C-alpha positions as a printed Julia matrix, in Angstrom:
457×3 Matrix{Float64}:
  -3.84   -7.28   20.47
  -4.05   -7.38   16.51
  -7.2    -9.44   15.78
  -6.93  -10.9    11.77
 -10.6   -11.68   11.07
 -13.01  -11.57    8.02
 -16.25   -9.83    9.02
 -18.67   -9.11    6.16
 -19.57   -5.61    6.07
 -22.82   -6.16    4.27
 -24.04   -8.18    6.89
 -21.99   -7.74   10.18
 -21.09  -11.54   10.33
 -17.9   -12.72   11.25
 -16.7   -15.08    8.35
 -13.59  -16.36    9.86
 -10.65  -15.51   12.41
  -6.87  -16.05   11.51
  -3.89  -16.49   14.12
  -1.33  -13.7    14.68
   2.01  -14.59   14.16
   4.1   -16.17   16.8
   7.43  -14.17   17.88
   8.9   -17.41   16.65
   7.06  -17.29   13.48
   8.03  -13.79   13.22
  11.58  -14.65   13.03
  11.45  -17.44   10.74
   9.61  -15.18    7.99
  12.68  -12.63    8.83
  15.31  -15.7     8.3
  13.65  -16.86    4.76
  13.53  -13.39    3.2
  16.75  -12.73    4.48
  18.09  -16.01    2.82
  15.92  -15.32   -0.21
  17.74  -11.96   -0.99
  21.27  -12.99   -0.95
  20.15  -15.7    -3.88
  17.32  -13.32   -5.2
  19.44  -10.16   -5.56
  21.91  -12.22   -7.95
  19.2   -13.9   -10.22
  19.38  -12.92  -13.98
  16.71  -10.12  -14.78
  15.25  -12.91  -17.19
  14.31  -15.13  -14.11
  12.26  -12.05  -12.78
  10.68  -11.41  -15.64
   9.4   -14.86  -15.92
   7.91  -14.77  -12.41
   5.93  -11.48  -12.63
   4.33  -12.88  -15.86
   3.57  -16.27  -14.03
   2.05  -13.95  -11.16
   0.02  -11.6   -13.72
  -0.98  -15.01  -15.34
  -2.31  -16.17  -12.16
  -4.55  -13.1   -11.1
  -6.03  -13.2   -14.43
  -6.91  -16.6   -14.1
  -8.24  -16.14  -10.74
  -9.93  -13.01  -11.44
 -13.67  -14.05   -9.67
 -12.16  -15.86   -7.2
 -10.14  -12.9    -6.15
 -12.71  -10.36   -6.72
 -15.38  -12.02   -4.3
 -13.23  -12.24   -1.75
 -12.38   -8.53   -1.23
 -16.17   -8.2    -1.76
 -16.77  -10.32    1.14
 -13.74   -8.59    3.21
 -14.41   -5.34    3.16
 -17.47   -4.58    0.92
 -16.31   -3.65   -2.15
 -18.57   -3.96   -5.63
 -18.19   -7.08   -7.03
 -17.74   -5.21  -10.72
 -14.94   -2.75   -8.71
 -13.03   -5.46   -7.3
 -13.03   -7.16  -10.52
 -11.44   -4.17  -11.94
  -9.16   -3.89   -9.4
  -7.78   -7.15  -10.16
  -7.49   -6.32  -13.76
  -5.21   -3.27  -12.81
  -2.97   -5.4   -10.51
  -2.48   -7.93  -13.65
  -1.73   -4.55  -15.62
   0.69   -3.96  -13.02
   2.73   -7.03  -12.98
   3.03   -6.99  -16.67
   4.37   -3.92  -16.62
   7.06   -4.67  -14.63
   8.17   -7.34  -16.43
   8.04   -5.84  -19.96
   9.82   -2.95  -18.58
  11.57   -3.65  -15.33
  14.76   -4.88  -17.42
  15.05   -0.99  -18.92
  14.83    0.48  -15.56
  18.13   -1.53  -14.67
  20.03   -0.91  -16.87
  23.51    0.41  -16.38
  24.03    4.21  -16.61
  27.16    5.33  -17.72
  28.43    9.06  -16.82
  30.78   11.56  -18.62
  33.86   12.05  -16.07
  35.52   15.35  -16.51
  38.78   13.64  -15.49
  38.8    10.77  -17.7
  38.38    6.9   -17.25
  34.83    5.47  -16.75
  32.24    5.78  -14.49
  28.84    3.17  -14.34
  25.84    3.72  -11.88
  24.36    0.11  -11.61
  21.58   -0.68   -9.63
  20.75   -3.2    -7.27
  18.36   -4.32   -4.36
  18.82   -3.35   -0.82
  17.26   -6.4     0.91
  14.34   -7.23    2.6
  11.65   -4.79    2.6
   8.49   -4.52    5.06
   5.35   -3.68    3.22
   2.29   -2.58    5.6
  -0.93   -2.53    3.46
  -4.2    -1.18    3.75
  -7.67   -2.48    3.22
  -9.47   -0.53    0.62
  -7.45   -1.7    -2.05
  -5.99   -4.93   -1.1
  -4.63   -6.2    -4.13
  -3.66   -2.73   -6.21
  -1.54   -1.67   -3.06
   0.93   -4.81   -2.7
   1.26   -4.86   -6.21
   2.68   -1.74   -6.74
   5.08   -2.34   -3.74
   5.93   -6.09   -4.44
   6.28   -6.09   -8.36
   8.97   -3.04   -8.6
  10.55   -4.36   -5.49
  11.07   -8.15   -6.56
  12.09   -6.86   -9.84
  14.51   -4.85   -8.26
  15.85   -7.86   -6.88
  14.5    -7.45   -2.99
  12.7    -9.86   -1.23
   9.14   -8.87    0.39
   7.52   -9.58    3.79
   3.88   -8.26    3.58
   1.76   -6.99    6.62
  -1.86   -6.82    5.43
  -4.46   -4.88    7.13
  -5.95   -7.33    9.66
  -9.25   -7.35    7.88
  -7.86   -8.88    4.83
  -6.68  -12.31    5.75
  -8.13  -13.82    3.12
  -6.74  -11.73    0.42
  -3.07  -11.69    1.96
  -3.16  -15.65    2.13
  -4.55  -15.44   -1.73
  -1.77  -13.4    -2.78
   1.12  -15.14   -1.3
  -0.49  -18.77   -2.59
  -0.12  -16.91   -6.04
   3.58  -16.17   -5.58
   4.29  -20.17   -3.93
   2.58  -21.23   -7.32
   4.19  -18.84   -9.64
   7.25  -20.38   -8.65
   9.1   -17.9    -6.55
  11.92  -18.5    -4.36
  10.91  -19.85   -0.99
  11.08  -16.18    1.24
  10.71  -13.94   -1.65
   7.64  -13.11   -0.88
   6.2   -14.08    2.74
   3.0   -12.96    4.28
   2.83  -12.27    8.01
   0.34  -11.92   10.53
   2.21   -9.46   12.78
   1.0    -7.78   15.4
   1.77   -3.72   15.75
   4.55   -4.73   18.74
   6.06   -6.99   16.42
   6.23   -4.59   13.17
   7.94   -2.41   15.3
  10.35   -4.9    16.18
  10.44   -5.91   12.25
  11.48   -2.76   11.02
  14.26   -2.51   13.45
  15.9    -5.8    12.95
  19.23   -5.13   10.5
  18.14   -7.71    8.44
  15.36   -5.26    6.94
  16.54   -2.94    4.37
  13.43   -0.49    4.32
   9.44   -0.19    4.91
   6.71    0.6     2.58
   3.46    1.75    4.32
   0.14    2.83    2.36
  -2.28    3.83    5.2
  -2.95    6.92    7.89
  -1.13    9.51    8.55
  -1.0     8.5    12.04
   0.54    5.18   11.29
   2.52    6.61    8.57
   4.23    9.17   11.65
   4.47    5.6    14.0
   6.33    3.71   11.27
   8.37    6.73   10.11
   9.66    7.81   13.95
  10.56    3.78   14.02
  12.3     3.9    10.58
  14.25    6.93   11.63
  15.28    5.69   14.79
  17.15    2.8    12.92
  18.06    4.28    9.82
  15.57    2.8     7.1
  14.64    4.25    4.18
  10.55    4.29    3.84
   7.84    5.37    1.39
   4.52    6.45    2.93
   1.31    7.07    0.72
  -0.64    8.58    3.1
  -3.97   10.37    3.53
  -5.6    12.54    1.09
  -7.93   15.64    0.86
  -7.88   16.22   -2.49
  -9.46   19.05   -4.28
 -11.45   18.95   -7.63
 -11.86   22.45   -9.48
 -14.96   23.51  -11.83
 -14.19   26.26  -13.67
 -16.48   28.66  -15.51
 -14.91   27.11  -18.83
 -15.69   23.44  -17.69
 -18.17   21.15  -19.32
 -20.78   20.55  -16.33
 -22.26   17.29  -17.66
 -18.58   15.68  -17.73
 -17.29   17.46  -14.32
 -20.71   15.95  -12.52
 -19.98   12.69  -13.94
 -16.37   12.73  -13.14
 -16.99   14.15   -9.58
 -19.4    11.07   -8.83
 -17.17    8.27  -10.14
 -13.93   10.4    -8.34
 -15.6    10.81   -4.72
 -18.31    7.66   -4.6
 -16.47    4.62   -6.29
 -15.08    1.97   -3.66
 -17.69    4.05   -1.11
 -15.38    7.33   -1.13
 -12.94    4.92    0.47
  -9.82    5.87   -1.66
  -7.0     8.22   -0.56
  -6.95   10.09   -3.95
 -10.7    10.45   -4.03
 -12.29   13.72   -5.16
 -13.46   15.21   -1.42
 -13.82   18.46   -1.47
 -15.83   20.09   -5.3
 -14.41   23.44   -5.49
 -17.13   25.2    -8.01
 -16.36   29.15   -9.29
 -19.85   31.06   -9.41
 -20.61   30.73  -13.0
 -21.05   26.73  -12.91
 -21.98   26.63   -8.99
 -25.74   26.25   -9.47
 -25.73   23.88  -12.55
 -22.82   21.58  -11.02
 -25.26   21.47   -7.7
 -28.49   20.76   -9.26
 -27.01   17.98  -11.33
 -24.54   16.39   -8.7
 -27.28   16.31   -6.09
 -29.8    14.64   -8.12
 -26.57   11.74   -9.35
 -25.75   11.19   -5.78
 -29.39   11.11   -4.12
 -30.12    8.61   -7.1
 -27.23    6.16   -5.62
 -29.0     3.62   -4.23
 -25.99    1.37   -1.59
 -26.89   -2.29   -2.19
 -25.59   -5.99   -1.93
 -22.35   -5.53   -3.46
 -22.37   -9.28   -4.92
 -24.48   -7.79   -7.15
 -23.04   -6.79  -10.64
 -25.3    -3.76  -11.04
 -24.32   -2.05   -7.57
 -22.08    0.89   -7.85
 -22.01    1.37   -4.12
 -22.05   -1.04   -1.14
 -21.69   -1.02    2.33
 -18.32    0.63    3.98
 -15.75   -1.74    5.07
 -16.63   -1.63    8.58
 -18.97   -0.53   11.44
 -15.85    1.43   12.85
 -15.42    3.38    9.34
 -19.22    4.44    9.73
 -18.96    5.44   12.99
 -16.06    7.67   11.96
 -17.55    9.34    9.06
 -21.05    9.84   10.8
 -19.01   11.81   13.63
 -17.55   13.97   11.23
 -21.07   14.8     9.28
 -22.85   15.26   12.42
 -20.02   17.45   13.98
 -20.41   19.53   10.44
 -24.01   19.95   10.8
 -23.96   20.49   14.7
 -21.74   23.58   13.43
 -24.24   24.91   10.46
 -23.42   23.09    7.92
 -26.3    21.8     5.67
 -26.6    18.33    3.8
 -28.17   18.46    0.57
 -28.56   14.54    0.43
 -27.98   11.58    2.7
 -26.02   12.36    5.81
 -27.38    9.65    7.98
 -26.58    5.81    8.68
 -28.91    3.23    6.85
 -30.95    1.21    9.2
 -29.64   -2.24    8.54
 -27.17   -5.21    9.49
 -23.88   -4.45    8.54
 -21.77   -1.0     8.15
 -23.98    0.98    5.5
 -23.82    4.71    5.58
 -25.61    7.36    2.66
 -24.06    8.83   -0.24
 -23.5    12.67    1.11
 -23.18   16.17    0.12
 -22.42   18.84    2.39
 -22.24   22.69    1.79
 -21.31   25.47    3.88
 -18.28   23.65    5.5
 -16.34   26.09    7.56
 -12.8    25.59    8.72
 -13.86   25.07   12.55
 -15.32   21.78   11.3
 -14.02   18.54   11.42
 -15.16   18.02    7.4
 -12.82   21.04    6.59
  -9.49   20.03    7.93
  -9.61   16.04    8.17
  -9.95   13.29    5.6
 -13.19   12.16    4.25
 -12.46    8.56    4.28
 -16.31    7.76    2.97
 -19.4     8.57    0.68
 -19.3    12.33    1.72
 -18.41   15.15   -0.42
 -17.75   18.88    0.37
 -19.19   21.46   -1.97
 -17.71   24.88   -1.62
 -18.39   27.76   -3.61
 -15.69   30.35   -4.86
 -15.91   33.97   -6.52
 -12.57   33.61   -8.98
 -10.13   31.25   -9.48
  -7.74   32.76   -7.57
 -10.05   31.93   -4.6
 -10.22   28.26   -6.13
  -6.52   27.78   -5.72
  -6.03   29.02   -2.39
  -8.89   26.81   -0.86
  -7.66   24.27   -3.1
  -3.94   24.43   -1.55
  -5.68   25.17    2.18
  -4.98   21.35    3.23
  -2.44   19.66    5.23
  -2.52   17.6     2.24
  -1.3    17.38   -1.0
  -1.85   13.71   -3.19
  -4.15   14.94   -5.87
  -6.36   16.96   -7.49
  -8.5    17.84  -10.53
  -8.94   20.48  -12.92
 -12.21   20.84  -14.99
 -11.78   23.31  -17.53
 -12.13   23.29  -21.8
  -9.4    26.02  -21.72
  -6.13   23.79  -22.04
  -4.11   26.39  -21.04
  -6.02   27.77  -18.08
  -6.26   24.31  -17.08
  -2.5    23.66  -17.27
  -2.08   26.95  -15.58
  -4.26   26.37  -12.63
  -2.77   22.91  -12.33
   0.95   23.97  -12.19
  -0.54   26.31   -9.02
  -1.84   23.38   -6.75
   0.24   21.69   -4.34
  -0.33   18.0    -5.05
   1.8    15.53   -6.24
  -0.6    14.76   -9.14
  -3.25   17.05  -11.04
  -5.86   15.24  -13.68
  -7.03   17.73  -16.39
 -10.79   16.68  -17.11
 -10.62   13.31  -15.8
 -11.56   11.55  -12.72
  -9.01   10.79  -10.37
  -7.28    7.61  -11.18
  -3.95    5.49  -11.42
  -2.47    3.19  -14.07
   0.92    1.15  -13.59
   2.87    3.67  -15.85
   2.09    6.86  -13.9
   3.89    7.72  -10.72
   1.41    7.81   -7.45
   2.3     9.6    -4.55
   1.77   13.15   -2.86
   3.45   15.91   -0.81
   2.96   17.29    2.9
   1.53   15.06    4.92
   0.31   12.68    2.07
   3.75   11.26    2.31
   7.19   11.02    0.88
   8.17    8.91   -2.48
   6.76    7.71   -5.53
   5.16    4.18   -6.6
   4.15    2.98   -9.88
   5.93    4.23  -13.3
  10.0     3.82  -13.6
   9.65    5.86  -10.11
   8.53    2.87   -7.86
  11.82    1.2    -9.23
  13.82    3.77   -8.1
  12.84    4.1    -3.79
  14.58    1.06   -2.68
  17.49    0.4    -4.83
  21.3     0.88   -4.41
  22.61    3.0    -7.18
  26.26    2.0    -6.92
  28.85    3.95   -8.65
  31.55    2.0   -10.3
  34.65    4.19  -11.33
  37.58    3.11  -13.6
  40.81    5.24  -13.66
  42.36    5.51  -17.18
């Protein structure tokens, strides 16, 4: 049975439990979203713009309150939680300001004469299945473009994020969203399967694990539903001999250990060419050793607990497996002995392909460092993964950086930047990192009916 509850990972204490939806409540939610779509799909674009601007305003007004919720739910340091809310505000504003342009009709040249126009319309009710690591951001990049498209939203959040889930639903109500346009449901996995199969649901977007994505895609496929899947990543961070090592160290630290390493696009595999290896490892190890996990409610805390004891168990198992098979711990490598979900910032080296840490996603504060003899070997190692979400190239040779970026199997490549996100930039991956794109104009194009209207001469 799915249990929705807030358990503070900084203390291990249960804060509050929430009641799972009944089957009747699920059906009521489906009916409300379906009814709302029949009107919202025909609503003036100006109404959608006003709604998204009001939503953005409310997030901005409630910034501190919203940030405190996710710090309590999943242990995110408060300043990082506040930054997440700021990004969410930018996403809703971006689609309010640019959505009308993305929805404009497209006129086509017709060889045989007459006219042809492609119009863009909403598809219907969409189910969003969202994770705990960025509770507001993940929802915003799904909900904002699709409400602008004229779709309506059913939102099934992670079981450990019920408080933030209700806060988001309340924001939409306070912003004046039509009844049923955005509905939160505390559904079980079994109910989710039924929702996906329901003929009133046009598509499903999931951000989560590879296992969850495969299960959702299977159900959606059987029922011919469109899916967008943003799944795991094991993103490489390539530091070439031509790189600025101090900059690379700083960006690798933030890119790997922000949010306690619990990000799909975190820089998980640090790949170093020989000329920079020793200097980078010395400085990187010193920087990570200096991170002191602390109370996430303190403004100065960079790293708090992991999201749950289960998350600690998972990352500890991967590290212990690597060490047992010959890997070396440069710093960290152990649980922190205090109540809650705490683990030391960790660097591993000597990881080989028989270790779980080589092929599995490390969803926590653990970086794996590799030494390679050439740029060719760096690219080969970077691409030796079932995942293909993001990548970073560090080099002060612009032509070389672009050349390496072009050879990487990834949906996103950052040059001389830590991996990140912005409302205008498409987000998504290839291979087992998922299908589809979110954010930017591409986020408007996934769940939309591109209707051809052809007229004769």
